[in-house]
N, C-alpha and C positions, 0 to 999 in steps of 0.2 A: 429441483432436485431432490429438496427432504419431502418426505411425506410420512405422516404422520409421527412425524420426529426422527425417523430415519432418512438413510440416503440411498440413492438408486444407484448413484455411481461416486468413487472417492472426488474430492475437492482439495487444492493446494490448502495447505495447514498453515506452515511456516515456508518463508521466502525470501530473498532478498530482495529489497529496495532497492529504486535508483541509484542510490548513494553504495549499495553491495551491502548492506547490512542487515542482518535479520530482522523480520517482523513478522507480525499474525497475520494473516490475510484477514479482512474482514468477514467476508462471506462463512470461513469456515467458524469464525468467533460468536458469530450470527445462529450458527448451526446447535453449536454448543452450548449457548447461552440458553436453547428451549429445551434442556435435557436436563429436568431437576431429579432422576432418578443414577445410582450409584454406576458408576462406569469401569469394567474392566478394560485396562488397557494394555493391548500388546504391539510393544515395537519390532521392529525388523532391521535389523542393523549387518555390514558387513561390505565384503570390496565389491565395486561396479562390476559388473554383468556375471552374478552370480547365480541368478534364477530367486533372489529375494521375493518380487512382486508377484511371483507365482503362487508363494507359498500362502502369501497375503492373500490374495484371488480364493485358494482353496479354504482359508478360515472366513471369507465372506459368504462362502459356498456357491461361488461363482466361476465360473472358468475363465472370464475378463472384467477386468475393471480397473484395476491398479496397470498399468504400461508394461509393456513387458521386452519388447524390442527384441532383434534378431540380428543387431548388428555389434560392434565391438563400444558402440555410444551408448553412454550410460544414458537411460530415459527418463529416470525420477530426479529431477531437481527438488533441494530443498525436504520437506517433512508434508508428505499427502497423508491423508485421514478418510476413514470411511468409518459411518456408525452405522450398525447393524443389530437387530434386537439378540439379544445373548441366548442360544439357542440351549442353552443347560438352564440358567438361573433368571427366573422369572422377574420382573422388577429391576433389571439389570442392562444397561446398551453394552455391548461390544466395540471397543471403538480402536481400530488399524490402523497403525501409523507405518508408512512405508516410507522409509530414509533414503537420502540420497546415496546411490553409491559411495565409498567411501575409496581413496588411493588412487581418482581420475587424473592420470598426471597432467591433463590438459585445464585443469584450472589451476594450476600453481600456487592453490591457497591451501597450505595443512592446518591452519587455526582454524579454518572455514571446518573441515571434516571433522575436527576435535568438539568442535559446539556440537555438533550433528548428532555425533556420539553421545555426548554429557547430556542435551537434551530429549535424546531418548530414553538415557537412564531416568533420568529425573521424572520422566513423563508417565514411565510405563510402569504397568503392576510384572508386569513379562516381559522379557526383554529374549529374543531371537538373534544368536548370531549365525548368520548363512555364511557357509564356506564351500570349498569346492577340493575333492580329492581326499585329502586321509590329515587327521592331527597329529601334526609333527612339529618339529621346533622352526620350522619357515610358517609354517601355520599360524603358530603361538607369537612369534615376531610381527606377525602384520597385526597382531593384534594388539599392535603398543598402545593403542588410546585407551586401554584401560587401566594402563599403568600410569596415564595421565591426568587420569578423576581427581587425586588428590590434591593436585595442581590446581585442577579447575573447577572443584565442587569443595564447600564446606556444608557441613549438617549444623554445626553450631557457631556461633557469634564469635564465642569466646572458648576457648578449649582448654582448661588444667592441664599444666605441667604432665601431670600421669595417667592422664585420661585416655581411655582404650580408642582411639579413632576408627579403627575397624568395625569395632561393637556397634559404633553409629551410623558407620556407613551399611553394613548389614542389615541393622534395622529398618531402614527405610530405602535400601536400593530393590528392585524386581528381584524376582526369580530368574535364573539364567538360563537358556535351553541352545546348546547347539547343535546347528544343523546342517550335516555335513554332507554333500551333495554328490554324487557322482559317486557314489564308493565303490568299492569292486574288492576288496582287499577280504578275506575269512576274517572274522570276530574271534581269535583264539591268541593266547599268550603260550608261547612254548605248541603244547599240544590240547593244551585247557581252555575248554570255548570260553569265552567271556558274555557280557553284556554290554551293548553298549554305555550304559553308563560307567560301568568300571574301563572300560576303554578310553572314555574321559577322564577317570578318577587316576588312570595308570600315567596319561599324557602329561597330568597336572603335578605329580612326584616331583617333587623338590631333590634336586643334590646335595650331599653334604660337602661342606669347605668354605674357604672363605675370598676364593680368591676373584679377582673381576671377572673371569669370562663364566665362572659359576652364577657371581651375583648376578649377573645379566642374562642368564640362561633362569633362575630361579624366579627373577622377577615378574615377569608377566604369570607365570604360575603361581606366584605368592599372593598376587593381587587379587586374581581370581577366587583363589581358595578363601582371603580373607575379607572379600567385598560381597560375595554372592554366596549366603547360606543355604539356597535352594538352587543346587545345580542338575541340567540333566542333559541327555544326547539320544540323537535319532540318527542314524546313518540312512540315506535313500539310495538306491543306485538309480542310476540315469534312465529317465522317463521314458524316453521314446528313442527312436534311432536317429543318427544324428540328421538326415534329411528331413525328419517330422519335427525335431528341434526349433527349425528354423519359423514354426508355427503353430506353436504352444497354441497358443487363443483360439484355433480353428481345430484343435485335436477334442475330440468325444471321449470320455472315459474309457470304451473300449480300444482307441487309439493308445491308449498305455500301457506300460508293460504293468502286469498285476503285480510283481514284487513291492514296484513303487509304490503303487495304487495302495496297496495294504499299508505300508509304512507310512504315508502320506495321512492316510483316515485315523493309523493310531496316533501318529505327530497330533493333528487337529482334535481328537478327542481328549488327548492327555490337557492341551491350549484349555479348551470348554470346561475341563474339570477341574484342573487345576491352578488357572489364573484366576488368584483375588480380585477384590474390587481394588483399585487405586486407595493407598491410604497415604498420609504424610503422618510426619511424628507424633505420638501420641495416639495413635491407634485409629484416626480419623477419614472415615472413608469418604472422597470427594465425589459431586456429582459433575456432568455432563458441563455446567455453570462451572462450578469450581476448575475445573480442567481448563478451560479457557481464559479464565482470569490468573490461572498458575504460569501458565506458558508465557503471558504477557510480563508477569512479574519477573521471571529469569531472564527473557531477553531483553526487557529493560535493563537488568543487570548487565548482561553479556555487551549491549550497547554504549552503554556509560563505563565499559573499560573495569568494572568491578567482576570478583568472584562470585558466580550463585552461591548464596546461603540458605541451606533449606529453611533454618530456623527465621531468619528475616523474612523469607518468603512468606511462611505461615502467618506471620504477622502481619503483613500487608494482606494476603490474603482474606483473613479475619475480618481486616475492617470493611473491604468489598464487598466480600459473600455477607456478612450481620446486620450492613446497612441494608440491603437488598431485602435481604431475608424479613427482614422488621417489614418493610415496603409490603412485599407481596403477600407475606398473614398478613398485615392488616386489610390491605385489598380485598383478599379471600375471604375474610371475617365478613368487611362491609359488604360484599355481593353476597354472601348467604344471608344473612340477615335481612336482605334488603329484597332476597327472594324469597322467601319463607313468611316473614312476619306484614301481616295484612293488619294495621293499626284501624281502629285502636282494639285490644285485645285485651284477656284477663294476664295479671302478672306473672302468674304459673305456668301461662303458656309461652309467653315473653320469655321465660326466663330459662325455656327448656329448649327455646330456639337459639338463645345465646350459649346455654351449654353446649349443643352440638358445635354451632360456629366456630365457638372458640377452641373446642379440642382439636378441630380440623385446621383452625389456623394455625395452632402448637405444633402441631404435626408437619404443617409448613412448614414453619418455622424451624424448626428442629433439622427437618431434613434439608433446608438449605443454610442453616447457621456454621460457623466453625470459631472453633477454639474459642468460645465465648466460655472461657473458662468463670469469670467473675458475676456471668448471668447479669451484666451493664445492657446488654440488649435486649434480651428476655425480660428484664426490667422493664425496659423501656417498652417494649412489644405488650405488655401486661397493663401497663399505666394507657397506653393509648387504646388498646381493645374498651377497657373498662370508662375512658371516654368516650368514644363513642357508643356503648351501652347503655351510658348515662343520658347522652341526648337522646336516644332510641326509646329511653324511658321515660321521660319528659315530653318528646314528641306524643307518647303514648297517653301518655296522663292530658295534654293539651286536646288530642283528639276527644278524649273521653269527655274532656270537657266542653267542646264544643257539640257534641250529640247529646250530651245531658242539657246543656243551655238552649239547645232546638227542642228536646222534649219537654223539658219547663215551660217554653213559652209558649209550645202549643195546648199542654194539659192546664197552666193559667190563664188560658188568655180569656175565660169565661167570669174566671175573679179580677183579674186586671179591667176587663170594663165597667164591671160592676161598681168598682171603686172609681172608676172615672168617671162615668156618668151620676156616680151618688147614692147608688141604688142602695147603700148598706146604710146611710145615714138619716134613718129615721126608728121609731120604737119597733123593738124585735129582730132588728138588724144586724148586731153584733153577734146572735145568736147563728143567722144567718150566716154572715163571714166566716164564722169560726166551724160551723158544719163543712160550709163546703172548702175551707182550706185544708179539713183534717180529711174530707173526704179526696180530695185532689192529690193530696199528699199522697197517699196510700197509691191513688190511681199511677202517681211518677215512680212511688218506687218499683210498681209492679213492672215498670216500664224498662226503667234503668238499672234493675236488677244485678246485672252482669257487667255494668261497667264500673271502671275502679274509681271514678270521681264523684260519683251520682251523690252521696253522702254530704262533700263537701260541698259542693254546687247548691243543692236542697238549704245547707246550714248558712250559706252567704245571700242566699237569696229572703229566706224566712227573718232574716236579722236586718236586711230589707224592709222587710214587712212590719216590723216590731213596732214603729211610730203612728204609721196607716193603722194596724190594729188597735193600739190605744186611742185613737184617734175617735174609729167608729162605736169603740166601747165608751167613751167621753158622751158621745153624742147620743146614747142609746138611753131614753128617759124611763124604760121600764126597769132598767137594774136600778136595784137598792147600792147604796154606797158601801155597804158590805160587799156585795156581789162583784160588784166594779175591782176596789180591791182585791179581791179573791180572784178574778182575771187576769189583772195584771201581775201578779204573781204568778198564773200559771203559766202567761206567756212566756215570762221571764224562766220560768223551770223548763219551758219545749225548747226553747231557743240553747238554753245550758245541754239540755239533752241530744241535741240534734250538734252540736259544737262537738258535743264528746264523741258522738258516733263519728264525724270530720276526722278527730283526731285518732280514732281508734283504727282508723281506714289510714291514716298515713304511718301509724305504728305497723300494720302488717305489712306496708311496704316500706319501711325502714329494715323488718325483720329480715324482709326477701331481698335485700339489699345485701346484709350482711351472710347468710345463706349462702348467695351468689359466691357473695367476696370469699368465704372460706372453703366453697367447692373450689375457687379458679385458683387459689392460692396450691389446696392440694394436688389439682392436675398439673398447675407448672412442676412443681416439686416432683412428680410423678414421672412427670417426661425427662425430667433433667435428668433423674437419676437412672430411669433406663438407658438412655441413651449414653451417660456416665457407662454404666458398667458394660455395655457393649463396647464401648471405645476401650475401657480397661481389659477387658477380656482377649478385645483384638492385639492389645499392646502387649500383655501376657503372654500370648501366642508367639507373637515375634519375638520377644526377650527368649521364650524356648527355644524358638526356633535356631535364633542367635547361639545362645547356651550349646545347644545341641552340635551345631556346626562348629563350635570352637570345641568342644570335649573331643570327635571325629580328629579335627585337628591335632590335639595335643598325641594322642594315641597314634598319629601316621608321624607325628614328629619321635614320638619315643620308639616306632618302628625302625626308624631312619637313621636311630641312635644322636640325635641332636637334641640332647639333654638340656643346653640352655636355651633355645628356642621355646621346647615343652616346659620349662619352666617359668619364663615370660607367658607364655600362654595361659597355665594354671591359675598366674596372679590375676591376669585379666577376667577368667574365670570366676574365681573368688570376687571381683568387682561387682562385677554382671549380677551374681548371685545377691551381694550388700544391697544394690541399687534396687533390685525384683523386692527384698523384703522391706527395703525402705517404702515404697510404693503403697506395696500391700497396707501396712501401717499409716497410711494417710488417706486410706477411704472414708474411716468414719470420720475426720474431720472437715474432709469435704463436704460430708453429707452434709453434717451441721451448719458449714457455712453456708450454703444453697438455703438451706431453709431459714436462714437468719436473714439474709437477702431480698429473698422472696418477701417473708413475712414484713421485713420493713417497707418495704414497696407497698404489701397489703395498707399498711397501716397510713402511709401516708395520701393513699387512693380514697380510703373511704370516708373520711371527714368530707372529702369534696362531693364523693358521691350524693352521700344524704343529704349537705346542703344544697346542692344545687336542686334534689328532688323535692324539697321543701320550698325552695323559691319559685318551681312552678305553680305549688299550690297556691301560695301567696299572690302570685299572679291572677 
């Protein structure tokens, strides 16, 4: 079904289980789990048998896929999903959700339809409402599901008494596209031609007055105006003759009406160009993996009889996503290190490989992580990566020690044999031993100059040979007592000098560890700040979009003479501007907190890193 992360045909995403309760189908969840890039989610909703599936097939670039049907029976059950490469946005996946037709009297479960509509709103970045004929009062009354959104969805877990709920909904709800099918009227008001968008806005004009009839008339219109900041309308004529309509899947483009094709292509181009990646509160873009988890969180709330709450869903989603983000980023780091590092190697080379692998691993984490506001999970990843790195450094040292010891045994073999058979225990034997030791030491250094532990291995070897050298010195009768004392001191000095070389070698390793940690600290902070700036930019854009919609709404209310409602809208605008100002002012303190948190983690990690490196030496 899936090919290279994408699908050759749709699958059922959300269905009813054997108990009649909504559930996420495992096949669809597994497909989304494999999508670690941002998703643009387009859902289509509407009454059954209005041609929703055909529009979605057009968006997928296919003539068939989502079931069309040619009878009065609704073909789509639950919500079906089709993931395809986004035609305009590189590195994004277009997720198309075709929902079960609303209002099928044979289902007899109005609440089921309401939840399908709510899930489409909650999961999509662009919501397409598909209807037949015209936008009139009857059409808007059939869209009564939009009036029930506030009863079935909460944005915040706790809402203040004077908070503007509509602004919260506007920030997180998708853009709204009304596709009017089989449209036959002229787009005119009076004798003046209008656009399809003006046609929609005219249909959403509120009536003045406060009678129950007026309130009933205004309710769906007010909900659309208050919940969806971006509204768009397309009117599409009948695509083919009544006879051909029954076999739409078989028709080629040449069999379709040219005007329909033109409007359908304009509709698709608008969706491709304008539908944003799916985000949740805080401007956080979600991936396919997160979308699947989000659907499960919402459905779990519905199954338990609770009202889905976006704020709570974000908290639940954050834990699921961040645990997985740490696991996958760490696994990526380990795989990269094992594939590139050929031990033993110079510390600088291993450090460079670590730098590349860590940067990519942090990018993997950032792409998958979610709402890690206090950097708890990123600090956990930082500690785990450094734990793996120090183990790799320790293995590098141990491999170097093995190779140095092998070279040492080979180089000093003749010296060891001479000591074993007593060749140096004679007059003049000490000078021969000393000269051979010096010569072989130079040979060993020449052969191990690229190994990081060569001086430490040599230091330990020479220390072990101190007593043997003194014994050979005492046995050499050709040396005077003064010469022997001088040689004893020289041996001690050479051993001390060699020990100093070993310590300098360890000092270089420690400096490398500090340098790596400083770079790691900087990389983690930079990645977080870059991500935070992207999210703040998206959040600011969302707030500005809501602000513009509120200002347009206020002007429309004033034009209709609804002064009291316009004043209420102005108060909402003032509160929104105040919140945007607070968010802008909080940015420096957030950056400072990030640096403090990552810095504290670095201070905790580094002593352990250095001490573990030194323990490898002592072994």
